[in-house]
Short mmCIF file of the C-alpha atoms (twelve columns), coordinates in Angstrom:
data_MODEL
# 
_entry.id   MODEL 
# 
loop_
_atom_site.group_PDB 
_atom_site.id 
_atom_site.type_symbol 
_atom_site.label_atom_id 
_atom_site.label_alt_id 
_atom_site.label_comp_id 
_atom_site.label_asym_id 
_atom_site.label_seq_id 
_atom_site.Cartn_x 
_atom_site.Cartn_y 
_atom_site.Cartn_z 
_atom_site.pdbx_PDB_model_num 
ATOM 1   C CA . UNK A 1   -0.063 0.038  0.123   1 
ATOM 2   C CA . UNK A 2   2.951  2.666  1.154   1 
ATOM 3   C CA . UNK A 3   4.605  1.687  -2.791  1 
ATOM 4   C CA . UNK A 4   1.206  2.820  -4.678  1 
ATOM 5   C CA . UNK A 5   1.104  5.669  -2.190  1 
ATOM 6   C CA . UNK A 6   4.642  6.895  -2.661  1 
ATOM 7   C CA . UNK A 7   4.552  6.176  -6.595  1 
ATOM 8   C CA . UNK A 8   1.579  8.370  -6.692  1 
ATOM 9   C CA . UNK A 9   3.351  10.817 -4.598  1 
ATOM 10  C CA . UNK A 10  6.428  11.037 -7.410  1 
ATOM 11  C CA . UNK A 11  3.642  11.073 -10.946 1 
ATOM 12  C CA . UNK A 12  1.941  14.366 -8.596  1 
ATOM 13  C CA . UNK A 13  5.550  15.700 -8.248  1 
ATOM 14  C CA . UNK A 14  6.260  15.094 -11.995 1 
ATOM 15  C CA . UNK A 15  3.252  16.549 -12.928 1 
ATOM 16  C CA . UNK A 16  3.426  19.542 -10.566 1 
ATOM 17  C CA . UNK A 17  7.074  20.249 -12.073 1 
ATOM 18  C CA . UNK A 18  6.099  19.661 -15.823 1 
ATOM 19  C CA . UNK A 19  3.415  21.933 -15.265 1 
ATOM 20  C CA . UNK A 20  5.614  24.958 -13.504 1 
ATOM 21  C CA . UNK A 21  8.298  24.504 -16.261 1 
ATOM 22  C CA . UNK A 22  5.441  24.974 -18.777 1 
ATOM 23  C CA . UNK A 23  4.345  28.483 -17.047 1 
ATOM 24  C CA . UNK A 24  6.929  31.000 -18.444 1 
ATOM 25  C CA . UNK A 25  7.033  32.788 -14.914 1 
ATOM 26  C CA . UNK A 26  7.974  30.078 -12.568 1 
ATOM 27  C CA . UNK A 27  10.334 28.666 -15.725 1 
ATOM 28  C CA . UNK A 28  11.955 31.820 -15.314 1 
ATOM 29  C CA . UNK A 29  11.799 31.144 -11.484 1 
ATOM 30  C CA . UNK A 30  13.756 27.560 -11.605 1 
ATOM 31  C CA . UNK A 31  16.451 28.730 -14.303 1 
ATOM 32  C CA . UNK A 32  17.158 32.010 -12.076 1 
ATOM 33  C CA . UNK A 33  17.482 29.592 -9.023  1 
ATOM 34  C CA . UNK A 34  19.588 26.589 -11.001 1 
ATOM 35  C CA . UNK A 35  21.678 29.349 -12.256 1 
ATOM 36  C CA . UNK A 36  22.202 31.239 -8.477  1 
ATOM 37  C CA . UNK A 37  23.025 27.578 -7.047  1 
ATOM 38  C CA . UNK A 38  25.920 26.984 -9.871  1 
ATOM 39  C CA . UNK A 39  27.523 30.865 -9.449  1 
ATOM 40  C CA . UNK A 40  27.257 29.632 -5.389  1 
ATOM 41  C CA . UNK A 41  29.245 26.874 -6.017  1 
ATOM 42  C CA . UNK A 42  31.580 27.934 -8.741  1 
ATOM 43  C CA . UNK A 43  32.400 30.655 -5.871  1 
ATOM 44  C CA . UNK A 44  33.360 28.023 -3.156  1 
ATOM 45  C CA . UNK A 45  35.194 26.016 -5.231  1 
ATOM 46  C CA . UNK A 46  37.704 28.971 -6.697  1 
ATOM 47  C CA . UNK A 47  37.864 30.518 -3.103  1 
ATOM 48  C CA . UNK A 48  39.057 27.031 -2.154  1 
ATOM 49  C CA . UNK A 49  41.335 26.264 -4.609  1 
ATOM 50  C CA . UNK A 50  43.047 29.894 -4.602  1 
ATOM 51  C CA . UNK A 51  46.037 30.368 -2.938  1 
ATOM 52  C CA . UNK A 52  46.328 32.407 0.212   1 
ATOM 53  C CA . UNK A 53  47.370 36.402 -1.195  1 
ATOM 54  C CA . UNK A 54  50.870 36.631 0.311   1 
ATOM 55  C CA . UNK A 55  51.833 33.071 -1.528  1 
ATOM 56  C CA . UNK A 56  50.540 33.817 -4.715  1 
ATOM 57  C CA . UNK A 57  53.619 34.555 -7.415  1 
ATOM 58  C CA . UNK A 58  55.555 33.736 -4.425  1 
ATOM 59  C CA . UNK A 59  55.796 37.425 -3.901  1 
ATOM 60  C CA . UNK A 60  55.492 38.523 0.042   1 
ATOM 61  C CA . UNK A 61  52.450 40.096 1.321   1 
ATOM 62  C CA . UNK A 62  52.897 43.668 0.190   1 
ATOM 63  C CA . UNK A 63  54.114 46.237 3.371   1 
ATOM 64  C CA . UNK A 64  51.810 49.114 4.440   1 
ATOM 65  C CA . UNK A 65  54.475 52.222 3.403   1 
ATOM 66  C CA . UNK A 66  55.564 54.217 5.999   1 
ATOM 67  C CA . UNK A 67  54.257 58.139 5.683   1 
ATOM 68  C CA . UNK A 68  57.001 60.758 6.000   1 
ATOM 69  C CA . UNK A 69  55.987 63.600 7.608   1 
ATOM 70  C CA . UNK A 70  58.790 65.788 7.495   1 
ATOM 71  C CA . UNK A 71  60.972 66.477 4.521   1 
ATOM 72  C CA . UNK A 72  64.086 65.064 3.957   1 
ATOM 73  C CA . UNK A 73  65.397 68.792 4.104   1 
ATOM 74  C CA . UNK A 74  64.096 69.521 6.783   1 
ATOM 75  C CA . UNK A 75  65.177 66.239 8.554   1 
ATOM 76  C CA . UNK A 76  68.939 67.272 7.901   1 
ATOM 77  C CA . UNK A 77  68.687 70.899 9.327   1 
ATOM 78  C CA . UNK A 78  66.952 69.429 12.457  1 
ATOM 79  C CA . UNK A 79  69.908 67.081 13.092  1 
ATOM 80  C CA . UNK A 80  72.203 69.945 12.731  1 
ATOM 81  C CA . UNK A 81  70.178 71.741 15.430  1 
ATOM 82  C CA . UNK A 82  68.870 69.761 17.952  1 
ATOM 83  C CA . UNK A 83  70.726 68.454 21.141  1 
ATOM 84  C CA . UNK A 84  71.686 64.956 20.841  1 
ATOM 85  C CA . UNK A 85  72.037 61.566 22.289  1 
ATOM 86  C CA . UNK A 86  74.372 60.043 20.719  1 
ATOM 87  C CA . UNK A 87  75.733 56.008 19.968  1 
ATOM 88  C CA . UNK A 88  78.949 55.523 18.090  1 
ATOM 89  C CA . UNK A 89  80.382 52.398 16.995  1 
ATOM 90  C CA . UNK A 90  83.951 53.037 15.295  1 
ATOM 91  C CA . UNK A 91  85.383 49.625 14.786  1 
ATOM 92  C CA . UNK A 92  88.113 50.089 18.035  1 
ATOM 93  C CA . UNK A 93  85.897 52.567 19.890  1 
ATOM 94  C CA . UNK A 94  82.978 53.092 21.166  1 
ATOM 95  C CA . UNK A 95  81.459 56.557 22.329  1 
ATOM 96  C CA . UNK A 96  78.791 57.920 24.176  1 
ATOM 97  C CA . UNK A 97  77.604 61.469 24.652  1 
ATOM 98  C CA . UNK A 98  75.591 64.533 23.838  1 
ATOM 99  C CA . UNK A 99  75.942 66.804 20.607  1 
ATOM 100 C CA . UNK A 100 74.705 70.116 21.581  1 
ATOM 101 C CA . UNK A 101 75.663 73.017 19.378  1 
ATOM 102 C CA . UNK A 102 78.075 71.095 17.066  1 
ATOM 103 C CA . UNK A 103 80.205 70.429 20.007  1 
ATOM 104 C CA . UNK A 104 80.343 66.342 21.113  1 
ATOM 105 C CA . UNK A 105 80.667 65.698 24.993  1 
ATOM 106 C CA . UNK A 106 80.622 62.380 26.278  1 
ATOM 107 C CA . UNK A 107 82.987 58.979 26.800  1 
ATOM 108 C CA . UNK A 108 85.481 57.128 24.685  1 
ATOM 109 C CA . UNK A 109 86.015 53.339 25.395  1 
ATOM 110 C CA . UNK A 110 88.331 51.246 23.468  1 
ATOM 111 C CA . UNK A 111 88.153 47.616 22.277  1 
ATOM 112 C CA . UNK A 112 90.028 47.143 26.481  1 
ATOM 113 C CA . UNK A 113 88.025 48.444 28.285  1 
ATOM 114 C CA . UNK A 114 89.781 51.699 28.859  1 
ATOM 115 C CA . UNK A 115 87.538 54.550 29.258  1 
ATOM 116 C CA . UNK A 116 88.053 58.383 28.942  1 
ATOM 117 C CA . UNK A 117 85.640 61.438 28.849  1 
ATOM 118 C CA . UNK A 118 85.966 63.291 25.728  1 
ATOM 119 C CA . UNK A 119 85.423 66.719 23.480  1 
ATOM 120 C CA . UNK A 120 85.100 67.154 19.930  1 
ATOM 121 C CA . UNK A 121 84.567 70.722 18.592  1 
ATOM 122 C CA . UNK A 122 84.842 70.196 14.672  1 
ATOM 123 C CA . UNK A 123 88.524 70.592 14.389  1 
ATOM 124 C CA . UNK A 124 90.552 69.016 17.921  1 
ATOM 125 C CA . UNK A 125 89.304 65.794 20.130  1 
ATOM 126 C CA . UNK A 126 90.264 66.263 23.503  1 
ATOM 127 C CA . UNK A 127 90.285 64.082 26.626  1 
ATOM 128 C CA . UNK A 128 88.641 66.117 29.439  1 
ATOM 129 C CA . UNK A 129 90.162 65.716 33.037  1 
ATOM 130 C CA . UNK A 130 88.371 67.825 35.366  1 
ATOM 131 C CA . UNK A 131 89.118 71.338 34.483  1 
ATOM 132 C CA . UNK A 132 91.473 70.487 31.323  1 
ATOM 133 C CA . UNK A 133 91.249 69.686 28.108  1 
ATOM 134 C CA . UNK A 134 94.014 68.352 26.370  1 
ATOM 135 C CA . UNK A 135 94.187 67.578 22.454  1 
ATOM 136 C CA . UNK A 136 94.658 63.934 21.471  1 
ATOM 137 C CA . UNK A 137 94.159 63.755 18.129  1 
ATOM 138 C CA . UNK A 138 97.197 61.818 17.549  1 
ATOM 139 C CA . UNK A 139 95.577 58.982 19.285  1 
ATOM 140 C CA . UNK A 140 93.078 58.964 16.477  1 
ATOM 141 C CA . UNK A 141 94.940 58.800 13.229  1 
ATOM 142 C CA . UNK A 142 93.125 55.437 12.562  1 
ATOM 143 C CA . UNK A 143 89.689 57.115 12.044  1 
ATOM 144 C CA . UNK A 144 88.128 60.110 10.964  1 
ATOM 145 C CA . UNK A 145 86.805 62.541 13.236  1 
ATOM 146 C CA . UNK A 146 85.122 64.232 11.087  1 
ATOM 147 C CA . UNK A 147 82.459 61.787 11.208  1 
ATOM 148 C CA . UNK A 148 81.944 62.385 14.820  1 
ATOM 149 C CA . UNK A 149 79.501 64.954 14.072  1 
ATOM 150 C CA . UNK A 150 76.268 65.146 11.885  1 
ATOM 151 C CA . UNK A 151 76.918 68.260 11.100  1 
ATOM 152 C CA . UNK A 152 80.154 67.052 8.868   1 
ATOM 153 C CA . UNK A 153 78.339 64.668 7.557   1 
ATOM 154 C CA . UNK A 154 75.254 66.304 5.874   1 
ATOM 155 C CA . UNK A 155 78.102 69.179 4.545   1 
ATOM 156 C CA . UNK A 156 79.419 66.376 2.695   1 
ATOM 157 C CA . UNK A 157 76.296 64.780 1.181   1 
ATOM 158 C CA . UNK A 158 74.630 68.284 0.783   1 
ATOM 159 C CA . UNK A 159 77.522 68.939 -1.833  1 
ATOM 160 C CA . UNK A 160 75.805 69.830 -4.889  1 
ATOM 161 C CA . UNK A 161 78.621 67.603 -6.661  1 
ATOM 162 C CA . UNK A 162 77.126 64.822 -4.578  1 
ATOM 163 C CA . UNK A 163 74.589 62.711 -5.836  1 
ATOM 164 C CA . UNK A 164 72.063 60.613 -3.477  1 
ATOM 165 C CA . UNK A 165 69.986 57.421 -4.058  1 
ATOM 166 C CA . UNK A 166 66.669 57.269 -2.627  1 
ATOM 167 C CA . UNK A 167 65.647 53.741 -1.888  1 
ATOM 168 C CA . UNK A 168 62.038 53.257 -3.065  1 
ATOM 169 C CA . UNK A 169 60.334 53.019 0.686   1 
ATOM 170 C CA . UNK A 170 62.245 56.911 0.856   1 
ATOM 171 C CA . UNK A 171 63.551 55.527 4.205   1 
ATOM 172 C CA . UNK A 172 67.162 55.421 2.914   1 
ATOM 173 C CA . UNK A 173 69.538 57.740 1.150   1 
ATOM 174 C CA . UNK A 174 72.963 56.156 -0.093  1 
ATOM 175 C CA . UNK A 175 75.872 58.787 -1.673  1 
ATOM 176 C CA . UNK A 176 79.539 57.494 -2.665  1 
ATOM 177 C CA . UNK A 177 81.854 60.481 -2.083  1 
ATOM 178 C CA . UNK A 178 85.218 59.751 -3.469  1 
ATOM 179 C CA . UNK A 179 84.648 56.131 -2.958  1 
ATOM 180 C CA . UNK A 180 83.286 56.393 0.855   1 
ATOM 181 C CA . UNK A 181 79.641 54.866 0.867   1 
ATOM 182 C CA . UNK A 182 77.184 57.257 3.517   1 
ATOM 183 C CA . UNK A 183 74.195 55.738 4.127   1 
ATOM 184 C CA . UNK A 184 71.455 58.094 6.085   1 
ATOM 185 C CA . UNK A 185 68.166 55.929 7.532   1 
ATOM 186 C CA . UNK A 186 64.647 57.743 8.238   1 
ATOM 187 C CA . UNK A 187 61.756 56.855 9.760   1 
ATOM 188 C CA . UNK A 188 58.439 58.808 9.574   1 
ATOM 189 C CA . UNK A 189 59.900 62.087 10.967  1 
ATOM 190 C CA . UNK A 190 63.732 62.257 11.627  1 
ATOM 191 C CA . UNK A 191 67.214 60.671 10.394  1 
ATOM 192 C CA . UNK A 192 68.147 58.439 13.191  1 
ATOM 193 C CA . UNK A 193 71.059 56.306 12.105  1 
ATOM 194 C CA . UNK A 194 74.046 57.167 9.556   1 
ATOM 195 C CA . UNK A 195 76.489 54.625 8.566   1 
ATOM 196 C CA . UNK A 196 79.771 55.534 7.268   1 
ATOM 197 C CA . UNK A 197 82.148 52.956 5.411   1 
ATOM 198 C CA . UNK A 198 85.518 54.275 4.609   1 
ATOM 199 C CA . UNK A 199 88.735 52.055 3.967   1 
ATOM 200 C CA . UNK A 200 86.765 49.088 5.402   1 
ATOM 201 C CA . UNK A 201 85.798 50.817 8.867   1 
ATOM 202 C CA . UNK A 202 82.234 51.237 9.402   1 
ATOM 203 C CA . UNK A 203 81.236 54.512 11.485  1 
ATOM 204 C CA . UNK A 204 77.606 53.066 13.023  1 
ATOM 205 C CA . UNK A 205 76.251 56.151 14.075  1 
ATOM 206 C CA . UNK A 206 72.971 56.551 16.216  1 
ATOM 207 C CA . UNK A 207 71.255 59.636 17.273  1 
ATOM 208 C CA . UNK A 208 68.256 60.504 19.503  1 
ATOM 209 C CA . UNK A 209 67.037 63.729 19.950  1 
ATOM 210 C CA . UNK A 210 66.982 65.207 23.711  1 
ATOM 211 C CA . UNK A 211 64.116 66.518 24.826  1 
ATOM 212 C CA . UNK A 212 63.996 69.588 27.266  1 
ATOM 213 C CA . UNK A 213 60.887 69.513 29.259  1 
ATOM 214 C CA . UNK A 214 60.473 72.747 31.424  1 
# 
């Protein structure tokens, strides 16, 4: 009895579908529904087969570009005119101190751990002992003391004959000055590091602006 009922229901369903299919309005709805199902299945398939964005063409995910808030020209001016906390790594020497009004005052440590107080005014480098300042230029014949002040380096790269190369992200400016490689590293608002390579000696100079709170 149940089999006859099932056959009767199937027959009625087929008749109903044929009637709906024959009607133009319902025919269009059925076709639209079938196309909608097809596109949903196709979209799901394509999304499942698509590789992650950062793996397409073996390219890394694009980084967000840093927004430069201060012009490079102003960054150089600020570097020269600001009071700076400095850290210099000069091969056999390490210097820490302050640069103010183009005068460097701080401490110098050699690779043997000897520590002395120094001052550099752009012409001479002094050892400071209490109130006495003794010129000790002869102790540094193996380094170029001109690179100890930001103003000296900016003066070199600002020479009209010197041409700089800007990186794609605009965060590094590189110069070749008679075989001396000079690179200035920027963030969105300032120059924070300078590296000079001369005669196989690397001058790694890092700066932080001193903020005087009143």
